N, C-alpha and C positions, 0 to 999 in steps of 0.2 A: 155352398162352400166358396162361391166365387168372391164373396165380399170379405173373406178373412184376410186381415193384414198382419196379424201378430199371433203366433202360437207359442205358449209357454209350456214347457215339458218338464215334469218332475221325474227324474230318472230313478229307477229302482233296480233291484237285482233281476226280478222276473217280470215286472209290470211297469208300464209307463203311464202317467196321468197327463192328459192334454187339456189345455184351456185355450180356446180360440177366441180372438177379439176382432172386431172390425176397426176401422180407422177412428171412430168416435169413442172406442173403449167399451162398447157394449159386448156382452158375452154372446158368442155365436154357437159354440158347442163345448161340451165337456165329455171326454171319453177316457176309458181305461183300456189299454192295449198291451199285447205282448210285443217283444222286439220285432218279430217277424211281421206282425200286423202293422206296426208303426212304419216300418220300412216300405211295405207294400202301399200303405195309404199315402205317404209323403212322396213316393216315387211318381205317383200320378196326380199329385196335388198342384194347383197353380202356384207359381213362385210367390213366396211371402217371406217374412222375417220370422225365424225360429230362435227362441231364447231358452237357454238352459243354465242351471247353476253349474259353475265350474267344479269339476271333480275328475277323478281318474278316467271314468268311463265316458265323460262328456266330450273329450277330445276325439275319441273314436267316432262317436255319433255325429259330432260336428263335421268331421271329414266326410262321413257317409252321406249326410243330408246335404252338405254343400255341393257334393257331386251331382245332385239332382237339380241344381240351379237355385236353391234357396239361399237367402242371406242368413247366416248363423252367427249368433252372438252368445258369448259365455259371460255370465255375471258371477262375481264372487258371492258366496252365500251370506257374508255379513252385510252386503248391500240389500239382500232380499228380505232378511229377517224382519226389519221394521214394517214391512207391508203385509205381513200375515195378519188377517183380520179375525180369525177364530182359532179354535184349538188346533193342535197339530194333526192335520190329515193331508193326504197327498193332493187332493183337489184344491185345498186352500193354498198349498205351496205353489202349485202351478199357476193359480190366479195371482199370487204375490209376485211370481217371476214376471208375469206380464205387466203388472203394475210398476215394478221396478224398472223394467225395460222401457216403459212409455214415458217415464219421467226424464227431464233433461239432466245431463250430467252436472254435478256440482263442481264447477271450475272457477277458480278465483281469477279476477282480472289481472292484467300485467302490473298495474299499480299496487294491488294488494300483495302480489307475490314479491315485488321488490321491497315493500315495507316489511314483510315478514322476514325476508332475507337479511335486511339491515338489523332488525330486532334480534334475530338469532346470532348475528355477528356481535352485537353489543353484549348480549348475555354471555357468549363464549369468551369475550375479552374480560368481562367482569369476573367470570369464574376462574380465569387463568391467573388473576392477581393473587 
């Protein structure tokens, strides 16, 4: 467990599905746990990045796990959905959360942003006529 760099957690009402990856993106472990088991495991776990889909319960878990010294990230579900490789199951969702977190963010350059701003301004002026 020392080589785990990223943990994706699919949150459920009663159970949590974990997918752990090393720095190269290789799977290290997959586990299904209750809330109590999850908190006990991650309280004694070496510091790593934990990623979850953003939802109402995710903010509470993020604060709890962040108190243990982990770096916690929340990702919007519509950014995770394209990375699900198989049918809907919780382990596939946890793996997709890890995959989405390991990808670089899609940020436009300053030049692209300014061109887009100019284009929107031109369209707004044309629509106003």
